[in-house]
All heavy atoms as TSV, in Angstrom:
chain	resi	resn	atom	element	x	y	z
A	1	MET	N	N	0.855	-1.169	-0.004
A	1	MET	CA	C	0.002	-0.004	0.006
A	1	MET	C	C	0.904	1.235	0.000
A	1	MET	O	O	1.804	1.350	0.806
A	1	MET	CB	C	-0.898	-0.023	1.235
A	1	MET	CG	C	-1.810	1.155	1.328
A	1	MET	SD	S	-2.992	1.221	2.701
A	1	MET	CE	C	-2.880	-0.262	3.581
A	2	GLY	N	N	0.638	2.166	-0.908
A	2	GLY	CA	C	1.409	3.398	-0.986
A	2	GLY	C	C	0.855	4.469	-0.075
A	2	GLY	O	O	-0.188	4.330	0.531
A	3	PHE	N	N	1.598	5.545	-0.001
A	3	PHE	CA	C	1.130	6.660	0.810
A	3	PHE	C	C	0.798	7.845	-0.065
A	3	PHE	O	O	1.477	8.128	-1.046
A	3	PHE	CB	C	2.197	7.060	1.847
A	3	PHE	CG	C	2.183	6.160	3.033
A	3	PHE	CD1	C	2.852	4.959	2.999
A	3	PHE	CD2	C	1.442	6.484	4.159
A	3	PHE	CE1	C	2.829	4.097	4.073
A	3	PHE	CE2	C	1.406	5.629	5.243
A	3	PHE	CZ	C	2.109	4.423	5.194
A	4	ALA	N	N	-0.310	8.500	0.275
A	4	ALA	CA	C	-0.726	9.703	-0.429
A	4	ALA	C	C	0.132	10.864	0.093
A	4	ALA	O	O	0.589	10.839	1.223
A	4	ALA	CB	C	-2.204	9.987	-0.159
A	5	ASP	N	N	0.344	11.835	-0.717
A	5	ASP	CA	C	1.115	13.003	-0.279
A	5	ASP	C	C	0.147	14.044	0.272
A	5	ASP	O	O	0.100	15.181	-0.192
A	5	ASP	CB	C	1.938	13.565	-1.447
A	5	ASP	CG	C	2.937	14.602	-0.966
A	5	ASP	OD1	O	3.314	14.564	0.220
A	5	ASP	OD2	O	3.334	15.438	-1.787
A	6	ILE	N	N	-0.660	13.602	1.240
A	6	ILE	CA	C	-1.636	14.505	1.857
A	6	ILE	C	C	-1.807	14.139	3.324
A	6	ILE	O	O	-1.803	12.965	3.693
A	6	ILE	CB	C	-2.990	14.467	1.102
A	6	ILE	CG1	C	-3.902	15.609	1.551
A	6	ILE	CG2	C	-3.665	13.116	1.222
A	6	ILE	CD1	C	-5.067	15.860	0.626
A	7	SER	N	N	-1.924	15.160	4.138
A	7	SER	CA	C	-2.087	14.947	5.571
A	7	SER	C	C	-3.541	15.177	5.968
A	7	SER	O	O	-4.346	15.703	5.206
A	7	SER	CB	C	-1.201	15.931	6.350
A	7	SER	OG	O	-1.675	17.254	6.198
A	8	ILE	N	N	-3.850	14.793	7.189
A	8	ILE	CA	C	-5.180	15.023	7.731
A	8	ILE	C	C	-5.484	16.527	7.724
A	8	ILE	O	O	-6.579	16.949	7.357
A	8	ILE	CB	C	-5.289	14.424	9.146
A	8	ILE	CG1	C	-5.243	12.895	9.037
A	8	ILE	CG2	C	-6.528	14.909	9.866
A	8	ILE	CD1	C	-5.139	12.172	10.358
A	9	GLN	N	N	-4.510	17.329	8.109
A	9	GLN	CA	C	-4.681	18.793	8.125
A	9	GLN	C	C	-5.027	19.316	6.727
A	9	GLN	O	O	-5.903	20.156	6.566
A	9	GLN	CB	C	-3.410	19.471	8.636
A	9	GLN	CG	C	-3.448	20.986	8.626
A	9	GLN	CD	C	-4.422	21.542	9.643
A	9	GLN	OE1	O	-4.457	21.059	10.774
A	9	GLN	NE2	N	-5.186	22.553	9.290
A	10	GLU	N	N	-4.336	18.813	5.712
A	10	GLU	CA	C	-4.579	19.278	4.339
A	10	GLU	C	C	-5.964	18.867	3.858
A	10	GLU	O	O	-6.633	19.655	3.169
A	10	GLU	CB	C	-3.500	18.724	3.421
A	10	GLU	CG	C	-2.132	19.361	3.677
A	10	GLU	CD	C	-1.003	18.633	2.992
A	10	GLU	OE1	O	-1.047	17.391	2.848
A	10	GLU	OE2	O	-0.037	19.346	2.626
A	11	ILE	N	N	-6.424	17.687	4.236
A	11	ILE	CA	C	-7.776	17.282	3.874
A	11	ILE	C	C	-8.781	18.203	4.540
A	11	ILE	O	O	-9.729	18.676	3.896
A	11	ILE	CB	C	-8.047	15.808	4.255
A	11	ILE	CG1	C	-7.235	14.880	3.371
A	11	ILE	CG2	C	-9.557	15.490	4.147
A	11	ILE	CD1	C	-7.318	13.420	3.749
A	12	ALA	N	N	-8.577	18.499	5.800
A	12	ALA	CA	C	-9.470	19.410	6.529
A	12	ALA	C	C	-9.524	20.770	5.822
A	12	ALA	O	O	-10.612	21.329	5.618
A	12	ALA	CB	C	-9.022	19.565	7.981
A	13	GLU	N	N	-8.385	21.288	5.445
A	13	GLU	CA	C	-8.336	22.581	4.754
A	13	GLU	C	C	-9.023	22.521	3.403
A	13	GLU	O	O	-9.793	23.416	3.047
A	13	GLU	CB	C	-6.886	23.038	4.590
A	13	GLU	CG	C	-6.224	23.429	5.876
A	13	GLU	CD	C	-4.714	23.652	5.749
A	13	GLU	OE1	O	-4.188	23.578	4.614
A	13	GLU	OE2	O	-4.078	23.897	6.782
A	14	ASP	N	N	-8.771	21.443	2.639
A	14	ASP	CA	C	-9.364	21.316	1.317
A	14	ASP	C	C	-10.877	21.242	1.366
A	14	ASP	O	O	-11.568	21.713	0.452
A	14	ASP	CB	C	-8.830	20.073	0.599
A	14	ASP	CG	C	-7.389	20.212	0.160
A	14	ASP	OD1	O	-6.853	21.343	0.200
A	14	ASP	OD2	O	-6.793	19.187	-0.228
A	15	PHE	N	N	-11.419	20.650	2.429
A	15	PHE	CA	C	-12.878	20.493	2.546
A	15	PHE	C	C	-13.480	21.515	3.507
A	15	PHE	O	O	-14.659	21.405	3.865
A	15	PHE	CB	C	-13.211	19.063	2.982
A	15	PHE	CG	C	-13.039	18.072	1.864
A	15	PHE	CD1	C	-11.818	17.442	1.651
A	15	PHE	CD2	C	-14.091	17.778	1.005
A	15	PHE	CE1	C	-11.647	16.540	0.615
A	15	PHE	CE2	C	-13.921	16.880	-0.045
A	15	PHE	CZ	C	-12.709	16.264	-0.234
A	16	ASN	N	N	-12.684	22.496	3.923
A	16	ASN	CA	C	-13.147	23.568	4.799
A	16	ASN	C	C	-13.762	23.005	6.083
A	16	ASN	O	O	-14.876	23.379	6.478
A	16	ASN	CB	C	-14.141	24.477	4.064
A	16	ASN	CG	C	-14.291	25.806	4.741
A	16	ASN	OD1	O	-13.364	26.275	5.406
A	16	ASN	ND2	N	-15.440	26.414	4.585
A	17	LEU	N	N	-13.038	22.074	6.710
A	17	LEU	CA	C	-13.491	21.442	7.939
A	17	LEU	C	C	-12.478	21.682	9.044
A	17	LEU	O	O	-11.309	21.949	8.797
A	17	LEU	CB	C	-13.599	19.914	7.740
A	17	LEU	CG	C	-14.552	19.400	6.696
A	17	LEU	CD1	C	-14.352	17.908	6.496
A	17	LEU	CD2	C	-15.981	19.710	7.104
A	18	HIS	N	N	-12.939	21.530	10.280
A	18	HIS	CA	C	-12.001	21.550	11.407
A	18	HIS	C	C	-11.314	20.184	11.436
A	18	HIS	O	O	-11.935	19.169	11.115
A	18	HIS	CB	C	-12.757	21.794	12.708
A	18	HIS	CG	C	-11.848	22.078	13.859
A	18	HIS	ND1	N	-11.217	21.069	14.560
A	18	HIS	CD2	C	-11.438	23.241	14.399
A	18	HIS	CE1	C	-10.462	21.609	15.488
A	18	HIS	NE2	N	-10.577	22.920	15.409
A	19	VAL	N	N	-10.064	20.148	11.788
A	19	VAL	CA	C	-9.294	18.905	11.788
A	19	VAL	C	C	-9.950	17.835	12.668
A	19	VAL	O	O	-9.882	16.645	12.367
A	19	VAL	CB	C	-7.816	19.165	12.157
A	19	VAL	CG1	C	-7.657	19.489	13.620
A	19	VAL	CG2	C	-6.947	18.015	11.749
A	20	ASN	N	N	-10.636	18.242	13.735
A	20	ASN	CA	C	-11.293	17.272	14.609
A	20	ASN	C	C	-12.389	16.490	13.886
A	20	ASN	O	O	-12.661	15.335	14.219
A	20	ASN	CB	C	-11.873	17.958	15.850
A	20	ASN	CG	C	-10.787	18.340	16.828
A	20	ASN	OD1	O	-9.692	17.777	16.818
A	20	ASN	ND2	N	-11.068	19.323	17.668
A	21	GLU	N	N	-13.025	17.124	12.899
A	21	GLU	CA	C	-14.033	16.415	12.115
A	21	GLU	C	C	-13.391	15.295	11.289
A	21	GLU	O	O	-13.956	14.216	11.145
A	21	GLU	CB	C	-14.791	17.377	11.215
A	21	GLU	CG	C	-15.637	18.363	11.996
A	21	GLU	CD	C	-16.339	19.359	11.086
A	21	GLU	OE1	O	-17.225	18.927	10.322
A	21	GLU	OE2	O	-15.985	20.547	11.140
A	22	VAL	N	N	-12.200	15.558	10.762
A	22	VAL	CA	C	-11.493	14.536	9.999
A	22	VAL	C	C	-10.983	13.447	10.952
A	22	VAL	O	O	-11.037	12.266	10.635
A	22	VAL	CB	C	-10.346	15.136	9.168
A	22	VAL	CG1	C	-9.635	14.061	8.353
A	22	VAL	CG2	C	-10.868	16.221	8.233
A	23	PHE	N	N	-10.551	13.832	12.166
A	23	PHE	CA	C	-10.150	12.848	13.159
A	23	PHE	C	C	-11.312	11.894	13.472
A	23	PHE	O	O	-11.144	10.687	13.557
A	23	PHE	CB	C	-9.696	13.515	14.469
A	23	PHE	CG	C	-8.336	14.154	14.422
A	23	PHE	CD1	C	-8.032	15.178	15.279
A	23	PHE	CD2	C	-7.347	13.717	13.547
A	23	PHE	CE1	C	-6.782	15.780	15.288
A	23	PHE	CE2	C	-6.092	14.306	13.536
A	23	PHE	CZ	C	-5.808	15.337	14.410
A	24	ARG	N	N	-12.511	12.470	13.663
A	24	ARG	CA	C	-13.690	11.639	13.956
A	24	ARG	C	C	-13.961	10.660	12.825
A	24	ARG	O	O	-14.296	9.497	13.058
A	24	ARG	CB	C	-14.925	12.518	14.218
A	24	ARG	CG	C	-15.020	12.952	15.645
A	24	ARG	CD	C	-16.317	13.661	15.943
A	24	ARG	NE	N	-15.934	15.017	16.321
A	24	ARG	CZ	C	-16.293	16.132	15.701
A	24	ARG	NH1	N	-17.120	16.099	14.698
A	24	ARG	NH2	N	-15.861	17.296	16.111
A	25	LEU	N	N	-13.832	11.147	11.596
A	25	LEU	CA	C	-14.046	10.278	10.445
A	25	LEU	C	C	-12.988	9.162	10.396
A	25	LEU	O	O	-13.318	8.008	10.129
A	25	LEU	CB	C	-14.030	11.109	9.163
A	25	LEU	CG	C	-14.442	10.433	7.880
A	25	LEU	CD1	C	-15.800	9.765	8.004
A	25	LEU	CD2	C	-14.465	11.448	6.758
A	26	CYS	N	N	-11.752	9.506	10.690
A	26	CYS	CA	C	-10.693	8.493	10.755
A	26	CYS	C	C	-11.030	7.446	11.815
A	26	CYS	O	O	-10.874	6.241	11.578
A	26	CYS	CB	C	-9.349	9.139	11.097
A	26	CYS	SG	S	-8.606	10.082	9.767
A	27	ASP	N	N	-11.508	7.890	12.963
A	27	ASP	CA	C	-11.871	6.963	14.016
A	27	ASP	C	C	-13.001	6.041	13.578
A	27	ASP	O	O	-12.945	4.833	13.801
A	27	ASP	CB	C	-12.269	7.707	15.288
A	27	ASP	CG	C	-11.116	8.429	15.955
A	27	ASP	OD1	O	-9.939	8.070	15.703
A	27	ASP	OD2	O	-11.376	9.371	16.729
A	28	GLN	N	N	-14.005	6.602	12.909
A	28	GLN	CA	C	-15.132	5.798	12.433
A	28	GLN	C	C	-14.679	4.766	11.414
A	28	GLN	O	O	-15.191	3.647	11.386
A	28	GLN	CB	C	-16.200	6.690	11.793
A	28	GLN	CG	C	-16.965	7.537	12.757
A	28	GLN	CD	C	-17.878	8.513	12.048
A	28	GLN	OE1	O	-17.958	8.542	10.828
A	28	GLN	NE2	N	-18.574	9.335	12.820
A	29	MET	N	N	-13.734	5.146	10.585
A	29	MET	CA	C	-13.247	4.255	9.527
A	29	MET	C	C	-12.070	3.392	9.998
A	29	MET	O	O	-11.506	2.647	9.205
A	29	MET	CB	C	-12.818	5.080	8.310
A	29	MET	CG	C	-13.934	5.840	7.664
A	29	MET	SD	S	-13.308	6.818	6.289
A	29	MET	CE	C	-14.674	6.661	5.160
A	30	LYS	N	N	-11.721	3.525	11.271
A	30	LYS	CA	C	-10.611	2.782	11.869
A	30	LYS	C	C	-9.287	3.016	11.126
A	30	LYS	O	O	-8.511	2.099	10.851
A	30	LYS	CB	C	-10.942	1.302	11.934
A	30	LYS	CG	C	-12.229	1.025	12.697
A	30	LYS	CD	C	-12.244	-0.300	13.335
A	30	LYS	CE	C	-13.534	-0.652	14.036
A	30	LYS	NZ	N	-14.173	0.282	14.835
A	31	ILE	N	N	-9.054	4.291	10.817
A	31	ILE	CA	C	-7.819	4.725	10.173
A	31	ILE	C	C	-6.918	5.303	11.261
A	31	ILE	O	O	-7.320	6.231	11.962
A	31	ILE	CB	C	-8.104	5.795	9.080
A	31	ILE	CG1	C	-8.943	5.169	7.967
A	31	ILE	CG2	C	-6.807	6.387	8.566
A	31	ILE	CD1	C	-9.478	6.180	6.959
A	32	SER	N	N	-5.736	4.750	11.422
A	32	SER	CA	C	-4.858	5.210	12.488
A	32	SER	C	C	-4.124	6.491	12.086
A	32	SER	O	O	-3.820	6.711	10.928
A	32	SER	CB	C	-3.860	4.117	12.873
A	32	SER	OG	O	-3.055	3.796	11.775
A	33	TYR	N	N	-3.875	7.317	13.082
A	33	TYR	CA	C	-3.165	8.585	12.903
A	33	TYR	C	C	-2.539	8.956	14.246
A	33	TYR	O	O	-2.932	8.430	15.278
A	33	TYR	CB	C	-4.118	9.685	12.427
A	33	TYR	CG	C	-5.232	9.953	13.404
A	33	TYR	CD1	C	-5.084	10.906	14.409
A	33	TYR	CD2	C	-6.430	9.261	13.338
A	33	TYR	CE1	C	-6.107	11.157	15.317
A	33	TYR	CE2	C	-7.452	9.494	14.235
A	33	TYR	CZ	C	-7.280	10.451	15.221
A	33	TYR	OH	O	-8.280	10.676	16.126
A	34	LYS	N	N	-1.569	9.844	14.197
A	34	LYS	CA	C	-0.938	10.335	15.428
A	34	LYS	C	C	-1.261	11.793	15.678
A	34	LYS	O	O	-1.429	12.222	16.803
A	34	LYS	CB	C	0.563	10.143	15.384
A	34	LYS	CG	C	0.960	8.685	15.443
A	34	LYS	CD	C	2.443	8.536	15.573
A	34	LYS	CE	C	2.765	7.053	15.643
A	34	LYS	NZ	N	4.044	6.773	16.213
A	35	HIS	N	N	-1.328	12.585	14.601
A	35	HIS	CA	C	-1.572	14.011	14.727
A	35	HIS	C	C	-2.051	14.541	13.391
A	35	HIS	O	O	-2.159	13.795	12.407
A	35	HIS	CB	C	-0.318	14.750	15.211
A	35	HIS	CG	C	0.919	14.331	14.490
A	35	HIS	ND1	N	1.183	14.670	13.164
A	35	HIS	CD2	C	1.978	13.585	14.900
A	35	HIS	CE1	C	2.328	14.157	12.796
A	35	HIS	NE2	N	2.840	13.478	13.845
A	36	SER	N	N	-2.309	15.836	13.328
A	36	SER	CA	C	-2.900	16.412	12.117
A	36	SER	C	C	-1.958	16.384	10.915
A	36	SER	O	O	-2.407	16.475	9.780
A	36	SER	CB	C	-3.357	17.843	12.379
A	36	SER	OG	O	-2.259	18.658	12.723
A	37	GLN	N	N	-0.656	16.227	11.153
A	37	GLN	CA	C	0.296	16.189	10.048
A	37	GLN	C	C	0.575	14.761	9.557
A	37	GLN	O	O	1.396	14.550	8.688
A	37	GLN	CB	C	1.611	16.858	10.466
A	37	GLN	CG	C	1.450	18.344	10.735
A	37	GLN	CD	C	0.851	19.100	9.559
A	37	GLN	OE1	O	1.251	18.905	8.422
A	37	GLN	NE2	N	-0.129	19.951	9.832
A	38	THR	N	N	-0.162	13.802	10.110
A	38	THR	CA	C	0.011	12.407	9.683
A	38	THR	C	C	-0.291	12.274	8.203
A	38	THR	O	O	-1.334	12.708	7.728
A	38	THR	CB	C	-0.945	11.489	10.493
A	38	THR	OG1	O	-0.596	11.555	11.874
A	38	THR	CG2	C	-0.858	10.044	10.017
A	39	ARG	N	N	0.643	11.686	7.481
A	39	ARG	CA	C	0.440	11.390	6.053
A	39	ARG	C	C	-0.318	10.072	5.960
A	39	ARG	O	O	0.019	9.114	6.633
A	39	ARG	CB	C	1.785	11.269	5.329
A	39	ARG	CG	C	2.571	12.546	5.311
A	39	ARG	CD	C	2.050	13.451	4.248
A	39	ARG	NE	N	2.776	14.720	4.289
A	39	ARG	CZ	C	2.348	15.787	3.691
A	39	ARG	NH1	N	1.226	15.766	3.007
A	39	ARG	NH2	N	3.021	16.905	3.750
A	40	LEU	N	N	-1.343	10.058	5.147
A	40	LEU	CA	C	-2.232	8.910	5.085
A	40	LEU	C	C	-1.858	7.934	3.985
A	40	LEU	O	O	-1.311	8.326	2.947
A	40	LEU	CB	C	-3.670	9.390	4.841
A	40	LEU	CG	C	-4.248	10.261	5.941
A	40	LEU	CD1	C	-5.549	10.878	5.492
A	40	LEU	CD2	C	-4.424	9.462	7.220
A	41	ALA	N	N	-2.187	6.678	4.213
A	41	ALA	CA	C	-2.065	5.665	3.162
A	41	ALA	C	C	-3.013	6.073	2.027
A	41	ALA	O	O	-4.071	6.677	2.252
A	41	ALA	CB	C	-2.454	4.297	3.695
A	42	LEU	N	N	-2.628	5.755	0.824
A	42	LEU	CA	C	-3.399	6.164	-0.355
A	42	LEU	C	C	-4.855	5.725	-0.247
A	42	LEU	O	O	-5.767	6.523	-0.469
A	42	LEU	CB	C	-2.749	5.584	-1.621
A	42	LEU	CG	C	-3.423	5.940	-2.939
A	42	LEU	CD1	C	-3.469	7.437	-3.154
A	42	LEU	CD2	C	-2.678	5.253	-4.096
A	43	GLU	N	N	-5.084	4.479	0.095
A	43	GLU	CA	C	-6.464	3.968	0.190
A	43	GLU	C	C	-7.243	4.676	1.303
A	43	GLU	O	O	-8.441	4.917	1.150
A	43	GLU	CB	C	-6.482	2.450	0.410
A	43	GLU	CG	C	-5.974	1.679	-0.787
A	43	GLU	CD	C	-6.766	1.964	-2.063
A	43	GLU	OE1	O	-8.008	1.979	-2.021
A	43	GLU	OE2	O	-6.126	2.167	-3.110
A	44	ASP	N	N	-6.609	5.016	2.402
A	44	ASP	CA	C	-7.276	5.728	3.492
A	44	ASP	C	C	-7.652	7.142	3.066
A	44	ASP	O	O	-8.763	7.602	3.331
A	44	ASP	CB	C	-6.387	5.767	4.732
A	44	ASP	CG	C	-6.170	4.399	5.356
A	44	ASP	OD1	O	-6.969	3.473	5.054
A	44	ASP	OD2	O	-5.206	4.249	6.131
A	45	ALA	N	N	-6.734	7.816	2.407
A	45	ALA	CA	C	-7.020	9.183	1.929
A	45	ALA	C	C	-8.172	9.163	0.935
A	45	ALA	O	O	-9.070	10.012	0.993
A	45	ALA	CB	C	-5.765	9.789	1.291
A	46	LYS	N	N	-8.165	8.194	0.022
A	46	LYS	CA	C	-9.248	8.075	-0.965
A	46	LYS	C	C	-10.576	7.810	-0.272
A	46	LYS	O	O	-11.598	8.397	-0.651
A	46	LYS	CB	C	-8.930	6.975	-1.964
A	46	LYS	CG	C	-7.848	7.363	-2.964
A	46	LYS	CD	C	-7.332	6.235	-3.807
A	46	LYS	CE	C	-8.342	5.401	-4.494
A	46	LYS	NZ	N	-7.738	4.349	-5.348
A	47	ALA	N	N	-10.590	6.961	0.737
A	47	ALA	CA	C	-11.816	6.637	1.444
A	47	ALA	C	C	-12.379	7.870	2.151
A	47	ALA	O	O	-13.588	8.153	2.079
A	47	ALA	CB	C	-11.579	5.523	2.460
A	48	ILE	N	N	-11.520	8.628	2.810
A	48	ILE	CA	C	-11.973	9.831	3.521
A	48	ILE	C	C	-12.519	10.859	2.537
A	48	ILE	O	O	-13.604	11.397	2.715
A	48	ILE	CB	C	-10.827	10.441	4.345
A	48	ILE	CG1	C	-10.459	9.509	5.506
A	48	ILE	CG2	C	-11.189	11.832	4.865
A	48	ILE	CD1	C	-9.176	9.888	6.201
A	49	MET	N	N	-11.759	11.111	1.482
A	49	MET	CA	C	-12.188	12.127	0.511
A	49	MET	C	C	-13.458	11.703	-0.226
A	49	MET	O	O	-14.338	12.541	-0.478
A	49	MET	CB	C	-11.058	12.468	-0.435
A	49	MET	CG	C	-9.943	13.234	0.273
A	49	MET	SD	S	-8.672	13.874	-0.826
A	49	MET	CE	C	-7.756	12.385	-1.158
A	50	SER	N	N	-13.589	10.432	-0.533
A	50	SER	CA	C	-14.815	9.951	-1.185
A	50	SER	C	C	-16.019	10.166	-0.281
A	50	SER	O	O	-17.088	10.593	-0.727
A	50	SER	CB	C	-14.693	8.482	-1.536
A	50	SER	OG	O	-13.746	8.287	-2.543
A	51	HIS	N	N	-15.841	9.855	1.002
A	51	HIS	CA	C	-16.936	10.060	1.960
A	51	HIS	C	C	-17.311	11.539	2.044
A	51	HIS	O	O	-18.495	11.884	2.031
A	51	HIS	CB	C	-16.517	9.535	3.333
A	51	HIS	CG	C	-17.540	9.749	4.382
A	51	HIS	ND1	N	-18.601	8.902	4.559
A	51	HIS	CD2	C	-17.674	10.735	5.289
A	51	HIS	CE1	C	-19.356	9.362	5.545
A	51	HIS	NE2	N	-18.811	10.465	6.002
A	52	LEU	N	N	-16.308	12.402	2.138
A	52	LEU	CA	C	-16.568	13.837	2.254
A	52	LEU	C	C	-17.224	14.381	0.991
A	52	LEU	O	O	-18.136	15.218	1.071
A	52	LEU	CB	C	-15.274	14.590	2.580
A	52	LEU	CG	C	-14.694	14.302	3.967
A	52	LEU	CD1	C	-13.310	14.926	4.098
A	52	LEU	CD2	C	-15.627	14.803	5.055
A	53	LEU	N	N	-16.792	13.919	-0.175
A	53	LEU	CA	C	-17.413	14.362	-1.424
A	53	LEU	C	C	-18.866	13.917	-1.504
A	53	LEU	O	O	-19.732	14.671	-1.941
A	53	LEU	CB	C	-16.620	13.836	-2.627
A	53	LEU	CG	C	-15.296	14.527	-2.896
A	53	LEU	CD1	C	-14.503	13.738	-3.943
A	53	LEU	CD2	C	-15.509	15.956	-3.330
A	54	ALA	N	N	-19.142	12.698	-1.059
A	54	ALA	CA	C	-20.527	12.207	-1.062
A	54	ALA	C	C	-21.387	13.037	-0.125
A	54	ALA	O	O	-22.542	13.354	-0.461
A	54	ALA	CB	C	-20.557	10.728	-0.648
A	55	GLN	N	N	-20.843	13.427	1.020
A	55	GLN	CA	C	-21.578	14.273	1.955
A	55	GLN	C	C	-21.868	15.652	1.353
A	55	GLN	O	O	-22.949	16.181	1.509
A	55	GLN	CB	C	-20.815	14.428	3.280
A	55	GLN	CG	C	-20.716	13.162	4.080
A	55	GLN	CD	C	-22.080	12.647	4.478
A	55	GLN	OE1	O	-22.911	13.380	4.987
A	55	GLN	NE2	N	-22.312	11.375	4.240
A	56	GLN	N	N	-20.897	16.199	0.652
A	56	GLN	CA	C	-21.082	17.505	0.007
A	56	GLN	C	C	-22.162	17.434	-1.055
A	56	GLN	O	O	-22.977	18.346	-1.169
A	56	GLN	CB	C	-19.777	17.992	-0.637
A	56	GLN	CG	C	-18.790	18.566	0.318
A	56	GLN	CD	C	-17.547	19.078	-0.382
A	56	GLN	OE1	O	-17.258	18.716	-1.514
A	56	GLN	NE2	N	-16.785	19.901	0.307
A	57	GLN	N	N	-22.187	16.359	-1.815
A	57	GLN	CA	C	-23.168	16.227	-2.879
A	57	GLN	C	C	-24.574	16.116	-2.327
A	57	GLN	O	O	-25.517	16.588	-2.954
A	57	GLN	CB	C	-22.842	15.020	-3.752
A	57	GLN	CG	C	-21.614	15.248	-4.606
A	57	GLN	CD	C	-21.200	14.026	-5.403
A	57	GLN	OE1	O	-21.703	12.932	-5.195
A	57	GLN	NE2	N	-20.261	14.206	-6.316
A	58	LYS	N	N	-24.725	15.527	-1.149
A	58	LYS	CA	C	-26.046	15.453	-0.523
A	58	LYS	C	C	-26.606	16.841	-0.272
A	58	LYS	O	O	-27.796	17.065	-0.403
A	58	LYS	CB	C	-25.949	14.737	0.829
A	58	LYS	CG	C	-25.965	13.267	0.777
A	58	LYS	CD	C	-26.015	12.739	2.213
A	58	LYS	CE	C	-25.851	11.256	2.279
A	58	LYS	NZ	N	-25.871	10.776	3.662
A	59	PHE	N	N	-25.737	17.756	0.097
A	59	PHE	CA	C	-26.173	19.103	0.487
A	59	PHE	C	C	-26.196	20.070	-0.696
A	59	PHE	O	O	-26.638	21.200	-0.566
A	59	PHE	CB	C	-25.302	19.645	1.596
A	59	PHE	CG	C	-25.421	18.833	2.871
A	59	PHE	CD1	C	-24.374	18.058	3.305
A	59	PHE	CD2	C	-26.593	18.830	3.600
A	59	PHE	CE1	C	-24.474	17.300	4.460
A	59	PHE	CE2	C	-26.722	18.074	4.755
A	59	PHE	CZ	C	-25.660	17.303	5.174
A	60	ASP	N	N	-25.716	19.645	-1.847
A	60	ASP	CA	C	-25.700	20.512	-3.011
A	60	ASP	C	C	-27.042	20.554	-3.719
A	60	ASP	O	O	-27.270	21.374	-4.592
A	60	ASP	CB	C	-24.614	20.080	-3.998
A	60	ASP	CG	C	-23.219	20.478	-3.524
A	60	ASP	OD1	O	-23.131	21.311	-2.613
A	60	ASP	OD2	O	-22.241	19.959	-4.069
A	61	PHE	N	N	-27.947	19.633	-3.377
A	61	PHE	CA	C	-29.237	19.585	-4.064
A	61	PHE	C	C	-30.221	20.521	-3.487
A	61	PHE	O	O	-30.340	21.041	-2.550
A	61	PHE	CB	C	-29.803	18.167	-4.046
A	61	PHE	CG	C	-29.027	17.234	-4.917
A	61	PHE	CD1	C	-28.208	16.266	-4.369
A	61	PHE	CD2	C	-29.054	17.360	-6.294
A	61	PHE	CE1	C	-27.479	15.399	-5.177
A	61	PHE	CE2	C	-28.316	16.503	-7.104
A	61	PHE	CZ	C	-27.543	15.532	-6.515
């Protein structure tokens, strides 16, 4: 498994979220992290971003 060049902090910034919201999502998805600068595995980053994009699309209608 490769690593994405993106941290939890960067995902939070990209989706205009507080980092704690991304931490909660990581916990729900059982994705391990140490701090907001943790670089995520590629599959974990994709899973988080896919979930967040799906949530955004729900509210775009």
